N, C-alpha and C positions, 0 to 999 in steps of 0.2 A: 687384281689377277693374279691366281696363283698357277704355277706350272710345275707338274710332277713328272719327273723322268724315271722310269722304272728300268733297270738293266738286269738281266739274268745273266750270272757268270758264264764264262766261256766255256769250251768243251774241256773236260778234265780226264785225268788217267784213273783207271781202276786198277791199282796194284795190290797184289796179295800182301797182307800184314800192314797195310796203311789205313788208318782210321778214316772214315768219311770226312771228318773235320779237316785232316791233314792232306787230303788228296790235292795234288798239284794240278796246273793246267797240262794238257798234253800239247803236242807239236802244233795241232790245228788251233787249239785255243790261243796259244803264244802268238801265232800268226795273224789270226783274226782280230783280236781284241784291240790292237793299235789301229787297224783299218776301220774298224767300227768307231774309234775315237775320231778318225779323220771325218767319217760320216757325219758325226755330231758336230764337228767344227764347221763342216760345209752347210750344216742346219742352223747354224749360229748359236749352239747351245753354249751358255755360260753360267753353270750352276753357281748359286749363291751358298749351297751348303750341300755336302755330301755325306750319306750314311751309309755304311757298309757292313756286312757280316764280317766277322773276323777270322772265318774260314780260310784256308791257304788259297783255295781257288778263287774265291770272291776278292781277296786282297790282291791277287796278282792280276785279276781281270780289271779291278779299279785303277791299279797302278799303270797297265799298259794302256787302258782306255782313256784315261784323264791326264796323262803326260802332256803338258803343253796347254792343258784346258783349265786345269785346276791345281790350287797348291796341295800336293800330295801329302805334305806334312800336317795339314789341317783336315784330313778325312776323319770323320767320327766313326769309330769302329763300336758296333753295338752288339753284345753278345745275344740279345733278344732276337736279332734278324735271323740267326742261324735256325733253321727249322720253324720259323714263326709261321703261325697261320695269317690269313688276311686280316683277322680281327686284331691280332697282335700288333701286326703292321699298321693298321689304322690308329690304334690307341697311341703307338708311338708318334705318329703324325699329328694327332689331336692333342697330345700331352706334351711333347717334347721339342716341337719344331717352333722356333721364335717366328713371331709374326712379320718381322722384318726380312724374312727369308721369302724371296718370290718365286725362285727357280730351285727346286729341291730335287737331287739325285739320289735314288737309293739303288745299291747294289745287293742283290740277293738270290734266293732260291725259289724253285718251283715245289710246290704248287702255290705257295703263299703269295708271290708276286703276281702271277697270272690272276689268281682269284681276287686280289686287291683291285687290279684294273678293272675287271669286269664287274665288281661291286661298285666301284666309285663311279664308272662311266657307263655301265650297261653295254659296253662294246664287247662283242663276241670276238675275243681274239684267238680262242681255240688253244690256248697254251702257249706260253712264250718258248721258243727254241733257245738252245744255248747260244750266247752271245748276242741275243736280241735286245732292242732298246725300244720302249714305248714312251710316248709323251702324251698326258692328258692335262687340260686345263680347266679352269674354274674362275668365274667371276666373283670370287669371294675375297675378303680382306683378312681373314684369320684361318689358320690351319685347323683350329677347333670347328670350323663349320664343314670340313671334308666330311662327307657322308654319302650315303647310297644315292647314285644318278646325278650328283652335283657336277661331275666333270664331263668333259667332252674329249673324245678321241682326236688328237691333232695328227699324230703319225704313229707308224709302227714299221720299224726297220729290223732286218734280221740278216745275217751273213749271207744266205743264198741269194739275196737279191743283188749282190755285188759279185763281179768276177774276180776272186782272189786267188 
């Protein structure tokens, strides 16, 4: 059984003169990310492996979200995830994730992350809102077998579900 948890970065700032890659989280994002992390703890999430876009907002999201859940020093930052299409994310999963990883968590960007979930599971999630987390599972023993309609949607949580 493989569990894939996809996280879209929390809400970020739009400041003049700051590149998209270097945009930090705004106050809302900084407040919401650790609370979504608590929701993951409440759901019993224990990732074996974390892959994250190296952009500032995804890095901050991962750090705030996973504090106390995962060894932050072992997060695997992959340049490919920044602006990745669902197909590029799928290739990363198929080719780079070791089969001894049962629970994979990816922190990335739309539209790639939403498209990936819909491709793998046929779940119509309608686009992930900022700070949201989606879990899909599949009865496979190798990440190389991750493909269209192999996964089932387990849960979809997003900040507006909680009173922060």
